[in-house]
N, C-alpha and C positions, 0 to 999 in steps of 0.2 A: 482618498483610497490609500495613498501612500503611507499616511500615518498608521492606518490600520495594519498594513503589511509589515511595517517596521516595528510597531510597538505591541499590537494586540495578538497578531497571529502567532508569533513565536512563543508568547505565554501559553496560548491554547494548545500548541503543539509540543511544548517542552517535554512533557512526560509521555508522549505517544509511544515510544518503543517499549516503556515499561508497563504502561497501562493503557490499553486500547479498549474503549467502551464497547460492550457488546449488546447491551440492552438498548432497545430503541428509545426509551426515555433519556438515557445518558447521552446517546448520539444527538438527539434533538435538543438537549440542553445546551450542549457545546455549539451545535450548529446555529441556535438561536442568537448567539453573540454576533456571528457573521451576518445573519439575516438583518439584525437591528442596525449594524454598521452600513450595510448596503442601502437600507431604507432611509438613513439619514442624509444620503447624498441628495442635493437639491434636484428636484425633478423626477426622482426615482421612487418616490414613496408609494405610488399606486401601481408600479410595474410588477409583475410576478417575479418571485425569487429567482427562478431559474434564468429568466430573461435579464435580470439585474446582474447575475453572475456572468453571463455572456457579455454583456455590454462592458463590465469591469474587467473582463479577461481574468476571471477567478474560477476556481473549482470548488466543490463542496469540501469541507474540512474532512469529511470521511473518505473522499477520493484522494485527498493529499496524504492522509495517513496510510491508505493502501499503497500508494505510490512509494512513500518513504520506506515502507516495510519491504516492498520488492526491490528497491534499490540497495537495502542493507543485505538481503539475500543474495543479490547478484555479487556485491562486494565479497560476501563470505565465500561464495562458491568460486570465486576467481582469485582468491588470495590477496585481496586488498585490505583485509583485516587480520587480526592475530587470532581470530576464532576459527577453530577447526570444524568445518561443516559435518565431518563424520561423527563428531561428538554431540552435535546439536540436532542433526536431521537423520532420518532413516531413508535409504534410498531402496528403489525396487530392485537394483542389481544385488543388494545384500540378501534378498529373499530367496534367490535360486541362481544356479549356475548357467541357465540359458540366456543367450544373447537375443533378447527380444527388443522391440522398439522402446518399450518403456524403460528398459534398462540402459539402453544405449543413449537415450535422451535425458539421462539423470533425473527421472521423475522422482519426486519425493513421496514418502508414505506417511499418512497421519498416525499419530499414536492413538490408541484406543482409550478414551478417558471417560470417566464418570462424573467427575467434578467439573463445573464450568470454569474454575480458575485454571485448571490444567488445558481444557478443551480450547481456550482462548489464549492460551500462552503463545508467545511469538512463533516458536517452531511448529506449532499445530494450526494456528489460524492462517498462515501463509501457504500452506501445502497446496489447497486447491486453486488459489490465485496464481501460484508459481507454475503449476502443472498445466493451467489453461493458456499460459503464454505460448505464442509461436516460438519455434526452435530458434529461428533467426533473431528474436529478441533476447531469448535466454543466452544465446552464444554471441552477443555483441563484443566488440573488440575493446571497448573501453566504457567506463561508467557514463560519460557524456553520450557515446553512442547508444547505450542501454536507454538512458533517459529519453533521448530522441525517438528511438524506435518504439519505446513504450508509449509516448505521447501520441506518436502517429497511429499506433494501433488502437488506443483508446478513442481517439478522434474518429476512427472508422466505425467502431462499434455502435 
């Protein structure tokens, strides 16, 4: 499994920030590579995929893409990148002057789109995921704290 993590998975994830598949057939095509790799481990061929992932301490590639997207949003929101979040995202606080919970918690607002290419663009596809995170996860002190809190939160779900 070490060879898969070292050589195959980086190739599968290399373009994830630029192109994240949204159609089920594309997601399944990418996931099929990991399914085959885990099935080739001696003694695991007959075990269901979800169980193989658990035994190998892996997550689905779709979950890894989501985690990577949220880590990037955290970095942008907290100044760890040179990207200005005000230029990339719309916040609820920009919609009105009232101090509501959604404004105080820096909730994001999705752009209304008609085309799938825009609807699934990074700044739109992460809005619901980011807003659904608990406040303590979004306000982590460091990137590693964010990763750990996110992993703990998803393990509970």
